[in-house]
C-alpha positions as CSV (number, residue, x, y, z in Angstrom):
1,X,118.1,7.8,130.0
2,X,118.3,10.8,127.2
3,X,116.8,10.5,123.9
4,X,119.8,11.7,121.1
5,X,119.0,14.7,119.4
6,X,118.6,14.8,115.9
7,X,120.7,17.6,114.6
8,X,121.1,19.9,111.2
9,X,124.5,19.5,108.7
10,X,125.6,19.8,106.1
11,X,127.5,17.4,103.3
12,X,131.1,18.5,103.7
13,X,133.0,15.3,100.8
14,X,131.8,12.4,99.5
15,X,134.3,9.4,99.1
16,X,130.9,7.5,97.0
17,X,133.3,4.1,96.1
18,X,134.3,3.6,100.1
19,X,130.8,4.5,101.6
20,X,131.2,6.7,103.0
21,X,131.8,10.8,103.9
22,X,131.7,13.7,106.0
23,X,129.0,15.7,107.5
24,X,129.3,19.5,109.0
25,X,127.1,20.6,111.8
26,X,125.5,23.5,111.2
27,X,126.2,25.2,114.5
28,X,130.3,24.0,115.6
29,X,131.1,23.7,111.6
30,X,132.3,20.5,113.3
31,X,133.7,17.4,110.9
32,X,131.8,14.0,111.7
33,X,131.9,11.0,110.3
34,X,129.6,9.1,108.4
35,X,129.2,5.8,106.8
36,X,126.4,4.6,104.1
37,X,124.9,2.1,106.5
38,X,124.1,4.6,109.2
39,X,121.1,6.1,106.4
40,X,117.7,5.8,107.4
41,X,117.0,5.3,103.9
42,X,119.1,3.5,100.6
43,X,120.2,6.6,98.8
44,X,123.6,6.7,99.4
45,X,124.3,7.4,95.7
46,X,121.7,10.3,95.2
47,X,123.4,12.7,98.4
48,X,125.7,15.2,97.4
49,X,127.9,17.8,99.2
50,X,126.3,20.6,100.2
51,X,123.0,19.3,100.3
52,X,121.5,20.0,104.0
53,X,120.9,16.6,106.3
54,X,119.0,15.7,109.5
55,X,121.4,12.9,111.8
56,X,122.4,11.6,115.2
57,X,125.3,12.4,116.1
58,X,126.5,9.1,118.9
59,X,129.8,9.8,120.6
60,X,133.2,10.5,119.8
61,X,135.0,6.9,118.5
62,X,138.4,6.4,118.6
63,X,138.9,8.3,114.9
64,X,136.2,11.6,116.0
65,X,132.6,11.5,116.3
66,X,130.2,10.0,113.8
67,X,127.0,10.1,112.9
68,X,123.7,7.7,113.2
69,X,119.8,8.7,111.6
70,X,120.9,10.7,107.9
71,X,118.8,11.4,106.0
72,X,117.8,14.3,103.8
73,X,116.4,17.8,105.6
């Protein structure tokens, strides 16, 4: 079993009142969903659009790619 790879990206959009957002991979600009529960630490309210982050991409859900272990870069 391989270890998950940490990737870098940028926050594209935050929907703060619903607790989720979308980020883009810095290599292929694919949109990836993340939920506030995917953050490594508290601080969803301190994130901003355009901010650099690190994350681990999870296998595609029925709605597309999803991120976990999201943290400011």
